[in-house]
C-alpha positions in Angstrom: 103.7 111.6 116.1 100.9 109.1 118.2 103.1 108.9 121.3 103.1 112.9 121.0 99.5 113.3 120.2 98.3 110.9 123.1 100.9 111.6 125.8 102.6 108.0 125.9 106.1 107.6 126.9 108.9 108.7 124.8 112.0 109.6 126.0 114.1 108.7 122.4 113.9 107.8 119.0 117.2 105.3 117.8 118.0 105.2 114.0 120.3 102.8 112.6 121.5 103.8 109.3 123.3 101.0 107.3 126.2 102.0 105.1 127.0 100.6 101.8 131.0 102.0 102.8 132.2 104.1 105.1 131.3 107.2 103.6 128.0 106.2 101.3 124.9 105.7 103.1 122.7 102.5 102.0 119.2 104.6 102.1 118.5 105.6 99.2 119.2 109.1 98.6 115.3 110.7 98.6 114.8 109.2 101.8 118.2 109.4 103.4 117.8 112.9 102.7 114.0 113.1 104.2 115.9 111.5 107.6 118.3 114.0 107.8 116.4 116.9 107.2 112.8 116.0 108.0 112.7 113.8 110.5 115.0 114.0 112.8 114.6 117.9 112.8 111.4 117.4 113.5 112.0 115.4 116.7 114.5 117.7 117.9 111.5 120.1 117.5 109.7 118.1 119.8 112.4 117.6 122.4 113.0 113.6 121.6 116.4 112.9 121.8 117.5 111.3 118.8 120.6 108.7 118.7 121.7 107.7 115.0 123.7 104.2 115.1 126.0 102.5 112.6 127.8 99.3 112.7 131.5 99.0 112.2 130.9 96.6 109.6 129.5 97.7 106.0 128.1 96.1 103.2 131.3 95.8 101.3 132.4 94.3 104.5 130.2 92.3 104.0 130.4 91.4 100.1 134.3 90.9 100.2 134.1 88.5 103.6 135.3 85.4 102.4 132.8 82.8 103.8 134.4 80.1 106.1 132.5 76.3 105.9 129.5 74.5 103.6 129.4 74.7 100.0 130.8 78.3 99.2 133.5 78.2 101.8 136.6 80.1 100.0 134.2 82.2 98.0 133.3 86.0 98.6 130.1 86.2 100.7 128.7 88.3 97.7 125.4 89.3 97.0 122.8 89.2 100.2 120.6 86.9 99.3 116.6 87.0 98.7 115.1 86.5 102.4 118.0 85.5 104.1 119.7 89.6 104.3 123.2 89.0 105.5 123.2 93.0 105.7 120.7 93.3 108.1 122.1 90.3 110.1 125.6 92.1 109.9 125.1 95.6 109.7 121.9 96.5 111.4 120.9 94.4 114.4 124.0 94.1 116.2 124.1 97.9 117.0 120.6 97.9 117.6 120.8 95.0 120.2 124.2 96.4 122.0 122.9 99.9 122.4 119.5 98.4 123.6 121.8 96.4 126.5 122.9 99.6 127.8 119.4 100.5 128.4 117.7 99.5 131.7 115.7 96.6 131.8 112.2 97.9 131.6 112.6 99.7 128.6 109.6 99.4 126.1 110.1 99.8 122.1 107.6 100.8 119.9 107.6 99.3 116.8 105.8 100.2 114.1 103.6 97.7 113.0 100.0 99.0 111.6 96.8 97.2 112.9 96.3 95.7 109.9 99.6 94.1 110.2 98.2 91.0 112.2 100.9 88.8 111.6 103.8 91.1 112.4 101.8 92.3 115.2 101.9 88.4 116.5 105.8 89.0 116.9 105.4 91.2 119.6 105.9 89.8 123.5 103.0 92.6 124.5 105.2 94.4 127.5 108.8 94.6 125.5 107.8 95.8 122.2 104.4 98.2 121.8 103.0 98.8 118.6 101.2 102.7 119.7 99.8 101.6 116.0 97.6 99.1 117.2 97.0 100.8 119.9 94.9 103.4 118.8 93.6 101.6 115.8 96.1 103.1 113.1 95.8 101.3 109.8 98.8 101.4 107.1 96.6 103.6 105.3 95.8 105.5 108.3 99.4 105.8 109.2 100.4 107.5 105.6 97.5 109.9 105.7 98.9 110.9 109.3 102.7 111.3 107.9 101.1 113.3 104.7 98.9 115.6 107.1 102.5 116.5 109.2 104.6 116.9 106.2 106.8 113.6 106.9 105.7 111.4 104.2 108.7 109.7 102.3 109.4 111.0 98.9 110.2 107.7 98.2 106.8 106.7 97.9 106.5 108.3 94.3 107.8 105.8 92.6 107.3 102.5 95.4 105.6 101.2 97.9 108.3 99.7 100.0 111.6 101.0 101.2 115.0 99.4 101.4 118.5 99.8 100.9 119.5 100.8 97.5 121.3 97.1 97.1 118.5 95.0 98.4 117.8 92.0 96.2 114.4 92.8 96.9 114.1 95.9 95.5 111.3 95.7 92.8 112.7 96.6 89.0 110.6 100.2 89.0 113.2 101.1 92.2 115.9 99.5 90.3 114.8 101.8 87.2 114.9 104.8 89.7 118.2 104.5 91.0 119.9 103.5 87.2 117.7 106.9 85.7 118.5 109.4 88.8 121.6 108.3 90.7 124.3 106.8 88.6 126.9 107.1 90.6 125.3 104.4 93.2 123.9 102.2 90.0 128.1 102.3 89.2 129.1 101.3 92.5 126.8 98.4 92.0 127.8 97.4 88.3 131.7 97.6 89.7 130.8 94.8 91.9 130.2 92.1 89.6 133.6 92.6 88.5 134.3 90.6 91.6 136.2 86.8 90.9 134.8 84.1 93.1 132.0 84.6 94.7 129.5 82.2 96.3 126.6 83.5 93.8 126.9 85.6 90.6 122.8 87.0 91.0 121.8 90.2 92.2 118.3 89.2 92.9 116.5 85.7 92.5 116.9 85.6 89.0 119.5 88.2 87.1 122.9 89.7 87.7 123.2 93.7 88.3 124.8 93.5 84.5 122.5 91.5 82.8 119.8 94.1 84.5 122.1 97.1 83.7 122.0 95.9 79.7 117.8 95.4 80.2 117.5 99.5 80.8 119.9 100.0 78.2 118.0 98.0 75.4 114.5 100.0 76.9 116.5 103.1 76.7 117.3 102.4 73.2 113.7 100.9 71.8 112.5 104.6 73.3 115.1 106.5 71.2 114.0 104.5 68.2 110.4 105.9 68.4 111.0 108.9 69.7 109.5 111.4 67.4 111.9 114.0 67.9 114.3 111.7 65.6 112.4 112.2 62.5 112.2 115.2 60.1 
């Protein structure tokens, strides 16, 4: 939107969709639908080419990959580790890098770091990667307001302050509860993975297995039911 408003060059928008399996997007469904029904049509309407990339490797491919070396050699790679996301490494960055290599050497990439994200802005090289948010002094809050005014504010921010794949080990308890309550089909896919034998790690996140998180939610539901006034006459 900033490029369109200020006349900065904008030839193409590139989106890499990480997949859980060949048919299931890794995006939270609300955000998946937002991208497909709001974001891409907006760019199309403004004459911006949209390229959607996908890796040949899915989350399940990574999960069931057998580790070849190290202390976990011979075990399933299983759950991605917090802070060391093998899914970003294996499923997101390779198709982006491969696509970038097909472009001209003078191609400039716009990165969405806000002007108040100084630590992230330090990662930019100042030439090939540029932040228009920093150029026009747009903060994170300003960016959110800009998206809201344009009708392009993702609905996921009704229940979370961050965005990640539905299987992200960094997901907050509130995000996981949303998945449990509103997308039981996806939750069931994660629970089913707990049954896989010989995993490199049993923990879904830093502290708990996915079945332990599930039992916690079931316990919360039972407690709510006990105190529901409709249960009493």
